[in-house]
N, C-alpha and C positions, 0 to 999 in steps of 0.2 A: 800522660800517664798519671793516674791518681796514686796516692801514697799507698793505698791498700793493694792496688794492683802491683805495684813496685815491690812490696812486702811479700805478696804471694809468689811472684817471680823469683825472688831471692830465696825463699823457702823451698820453692820447687827445686831450684839448683842445689841447695844444700842437702835436700832429702836424697836425691838421685846421686849425688857425689858419695854420700856416706853409705848408701846401700850398695853401690856398684864398685867401690873401692876398698871397703873394709875387708880384711881377710882374717879376722880374729873372731871365732865363733862366739866368744864370750862377750864380745861388743854387739854382734849382730842380734842375739837372742834378746837382750833386753830392749833394743830399738824397735825390733819387730813386735815385741809383747806390748809396747806402748801405743802402737797404731790404733787398736780398737778404742781404747779410751780417748785418744786423741780425736778420732773420727766422731765419736759419741758427743764429746764436748763442743767440738768446732766442725760441724757438718760441712761447711764450706771448704774445709781442707781435705775431706775425702776424695775431691776430684784431684788432688795432688798425690795423695798417699797410695791409693788403690792402684793406679797406673803405673807408679814407680815399683810397687811390690810385684805387680804382674810382669814387668820387665826384668825383674832381678833374675841373675843366672849365677851359678857358683863358680864362675870363671876366676874371680879374685881368689877364692878359696883353692881352687886347683892350681892357680899360678904359684901360690905359695906352698904347695905340695902338703895341703891339709890331709889328715886321714879321711878316708871315705866315711868313716864313722861320723866325723864331725860334720862333713858336708850333708849327709843324710839327716843328721839332727837339725841342722839349720833349715833345710828343706821341709823337714816335718813340722817345725815350728811356724814356718811361713804358710803351709797348708792349713794348719789349725787356725792361724790368725785370719787367713782369707775366709775359712768357713765361718768363723764367729762373725766377720763383718757381713756375710751374707744373709744372717739371721736378722 
């Protein structure tokens, strides 16, 4: 496996881990908001970022008993980011 492929595999793992396990909305918002810029500056990473965003569920937030308002806010941010990426 080439060094670039190894790096991408590690990055894919970390992106999925951060998205799926973080339960603090104040951490998720900035992470999601950096994705459009990252996809624009590094288009080859879009194949890693977009599927991980599509797979995100609020399970970690619900497990930590976050208020519904916070969960909806993160979901809204995610929808806005996805819509921006579609443009």
